[in-house]
Each structure stands twice: as C-alpha cells, then as structure tokens.
C-alpha positions as CSV (number, residue, x, y, z in Angstrom):
1,M,86.1,-4.2,-16.7
2,E,82.3,-3.3,-17.4
3,P,81.5,-0.4,-19.7
4,H,80.3,2.7,-17.6
5,S,77.3,5.2,-18.3
6,R,77.2,8.7,-17.5
7,I,74.0,10.0,-16.3
8,S,75.4,13.2,-15.3
9,D,78.4,15.2,-14.7
10,D,79.0,13.5,-11.2
11,I,77.9,10.0,-11.5
12,D,79.1,7.1,-13.3
13,I,77.3,3.6,-13.2
14,D,78.4,0.4,-14.8
15,H,76.3,-1.9,-17.0
16,K,75.1,-4.0,-14.2
17,T,73.8,-1.4,-12.0
18,S,72.2,0.5,-15.0
19,R,70.5,-2.9,-16.0
20,S,69.2,-3.3,-12.2
21,I,68.0,0.3,-12.2
22,C,66.0,-0.1,-15.4
23,D,64.6,-3.5,-14.3
24,E,63.2,-2.4,-11.2
25,V,61.8,0.8,-12.7
26,G,60.1,-1.3,-15.2
27,E,58.6,-3.7,-12.4
28,Q,57.2,-0.6,-10.5
29,L,55.6,0.8,-13.6
30,Q,53.9,-2.5,-14.3
31,Q,52.5,-2.8,-10.8
32,D,51.5,1.0,-10.9
33,L,49.8,0.6,-14.6
34,S,47.9,-2.7,-13.4
35,L,46.4,-1.0,-10.2
36,E,45.3,2.0,-12.4
37,A,43.5,0.0,-15.3
38,S,40.2,1.1,-15.5
39,P,37.5,-1.5,-15.8
40,L,35.9,-2.2,-19.2
41,P,33.0,0.3,-20.4
42,P,29.6,-1.7,-19.7
43,Y,28.8,-2.1,-23.3
44,L,32.1,-4.0,-23.9
45,D,31.5,-6.0,-20.9
46,R,28.1,-7.0,-22.2
47,L,30.0,-7.8,-25.6
48,I,32.4,-10.0,-24.2
49,D,29.5,-11.8,-22.2
50,E,27.9,-12.6,-25.4
51,L,30.7,-13.8,-27.2
52,R,31.9,-16.4,-24.2
53,K,27.8,-17.4,-24.4
54,Q,28.6,-18.1,-28.2
55,D,31.8,-20.1,-27.2
56,T,29.7,-22.6,-25.1
C-alpha cells in the first residue's frame, strides 16, 4: 500500500497521484515561463554579438 498525503480535510491522494500532479504543474510552469521570457536588452545583445565575433 502506498503512503497517502493529506492535502485537505476531505481529500487523500497517494504518492503516485501526487507525483503526477507535481510533474504536470512543473511542465506547465516551464512552458509558461519560456513564453514570458523577455528578449535581452539591446546593450547585452550587442555584447553577445561582440563575444561571438571574437570567438571566430
């Protein structure tokens, strides 16, 4: 029998279900955060371009 977690007075969930929920929430957060990522400020963009030029 798997251990249970109590998330409220009325709901018991097993470890497998809890893990599935956590995994799904994590995936959704990663997708949402990647969509909200703002582009680099122009000055950082220029610095990165300069570094790339120095590498070649």
